[in-house]
C-alpha positions in Angstrom: 107.0 127.1 97.0 106.1 126.2 93.4 105.1 122.6 92.9 105.0 120.6 89.7 101.7 119.0 88.7 102.9 115.6 89.8 104.0 117.0 93.1 100.6 118.7 93.6 98.9 115.3 92.9 101.2 113.6 95.4 100.5 116.2 98.1 96.7 115.7 97.7 97.2 111.9 97.8 99.3 112.1 100.9 96.8 114.5 102.6 94.0 112.1 102.0 95.9 109.0 103.3 95.0 108.3 106.9 98.5 107.0 107.9 100.5 109.8 106.3 101.2 112.5 108.9 101.4 116.2 108.1 105.0 116.0 109.2 105.8 113.7 106.3 104.3 116.1 103.8 106.3 118.9 105.4 109.5 117.0 105.2 109.0 116.1 101.5 107.4 119.2 100.2 108.1 121.9 102.8 104.4 122.5 103.5 103.4 122.6 107.1 99.9 121.6 108.2 98.5 125.1 107.7 100.0 125.3 104.2 98.5 121.9 103.4 95.1 123.0 104.5 95.4 126.2 102.3 96.7 124.1 99.4 93.8 121.6 99.7 91.3 124.5 99.9 92.6 125.9 96.6 93.0 122.5 94.9 89.8 120.7 95.8 86.2 121.5 95.0 84.4 123.0 98.0 82.5 119.8 98.9 85.6 117.7 98.6 87.5 120.0 100.8 84.8 119.9 103.4 84.8 116.1 103.4 88.6 116.0 103.6 88.6 118.4 106.6 86.0 116.3 108.4 88.1 113.2 107.7 91.4 114.6 109.0 90.1 116.8 111.8 91.2 115.2 115.1 92.6 112.1 113.3 95.6 111.1 115.5 97.4 109.3 112.7 97.8 112.6 110.9 100.2 113.9 113.6 103.3 112.0 114.6 103.1 113.2 118.2 99.5 111.9 118.6 100.1 108.5 117.0 99.9 105.3 119.0 103.2 103.5 119.2 101.5 100.7 117.4 101.6 102.7 114.2 105.0 101.9 112.7 104.5 102.9 109.1 103.2 105.8 107.1 101.3 104.0 104.4 99.2 100.9 103.7 101.4 97.9 102.8 99.6 97.5 99.5 99.9 101.2 98.6 103.1 100.9 96.6 102.5 97.6 94.9 104.1 97.1 91.5 101.6 96.3 88.8 
């Protein structure tokens, strides 16, 4: 799938967000977890990719099935504030 620059930026942003599950990225951009990892590897500098992988590896909020039932939203309440 070919993504526009703005879409690439949004995928990276969503991948870094703790509360955004891979399933949300797949639903919006048709990129499953494996594809997101490959995309991030190509898009980020090596050190940034390594930091990202360490951050998301094993993070239960990145997978809908592993989430606590207490997590009811996919983003921080202040994330989409209007300026």
